[in-house]
N, C-alpha and C positions, 0 to 999 in steps of 0.2 A: 526292230520296230521303234525302239526308243530313239534311235538316231533320226529317223524320219520325223517323229514328233518334235524333236528338238529343232530340226531344220525348219519345220513349219512354223514353230513358235518364234524362231529368230526372224523369219520373213515377215511374220505378222507384226512383230515389234518394230522392225525397220519401216514397214509401211505406216504404222501408227505414228512413229516418230516423224516421218516425212510429212504426213498430213497435219500433225500438230505444228510443225515448223511453218508450213505453208499457211495455215490458219493464222498463226501469230503474225506473219509478215503482212497478210491482208488486213488484219485488225490494226496494225501499226500504220499502214499506208492510209487507211481511212481516217485515222485519228490525227494524222499530221496536219500542220498548218497548211492552208492552201497557198499555192505559189502564184504570185501575181506576175505572170509573164509579160503583160503589157508594161508594167513599171520597169521591169528589167530592160526591155527594149528601149524605153524612154530614156533610161539612164545611159544606155550605150549610145544612143543618138546624141544625147546631151554632151557626153564626154567626147564624142567624135567632133561635134560642133565646136567644143572648147579648144580643140587642137588648131583650128583655123584662125588666122588673123589677116588683117589687111596691111599693106605696106607700099612703099615706093622703092624701086630699084635705084640705088645710089652708085653702085659699081658692079661690074661683071668681070670676074677674073677666070676666064675659061681654062687657061693653062693650069691653074691651081685648083680648079673645081670649087671656087668660092664666090660668094655673093654678098655684097653689102646692102642691107635693107634698113630703111627707116620704117619702123613698124609700130603698130598699136600694141596693146597689152597681149601677152601670151599667157592665157589663163592656165594652160596645162603645165607651163614651166614656172608659174608664179612670178612672171617677169613684167615690169611696167613697160610702157612705150619708150623706145630709144632707137638709136641707130647703132647697128653692130654687124659684124662679119659672121656669116654662116658658111659651113661646109655644105655641099649638096650631096645627097645620097647617091645620085646618078648624074654624071656630067651632062647627060641629055636634057636634064631639067633646065639647063641654061640656054638651050637652043631657042632662038627667037627673042630673048630678053635683051633689053637695052636700058641704059640709064634713063631715068624719068618715067619708066613704065609703072603704072599702078597695078598691083598684084594682090592676089589672095593666096595664102600659103599655109602649109602645115609644117610645124617644126617639132623635133624631139631632142632629147639629150641622149647621145650614144657615145660610150667610152670617154665621157668627160667633155665632149664637144657638142655644140649646138648644130643640128643638122636639119636642113630643109629636106623634107621627105616628099613633098608634093607642092606644086606651084602652078598657078594659072594667071594669065594676064587678064586684067579687068579692062584696062585701056592703055593705049600706046602713048608714049611721050609726045608732047606737042611739037 
């Protein structure tokens, strides 16, 4: 009989502990600072926009998978406007590009190299 009482008491203690833990979690969740999800998405959109820059194609080297661009500031790379050679993330990005084309592109630094990760032609060379 004592064993049965001990088992019942242990189950009761476990249940009370679980309820206390759940109550504490709810109280903490309600007292936490509210999360501003809209601001988070705005920051994400702003950082995505900062990756994009405008430029002009100066040279296309399809064999080497490289592209020379005269570009505006690259905010995400903390880089001023200049002309430089980029590696392309995918050689298909070079398809249809010609010297003199105006482009909009995104670039990142990967393994110490500056890499064009996306590019779109804004206007063709005259």
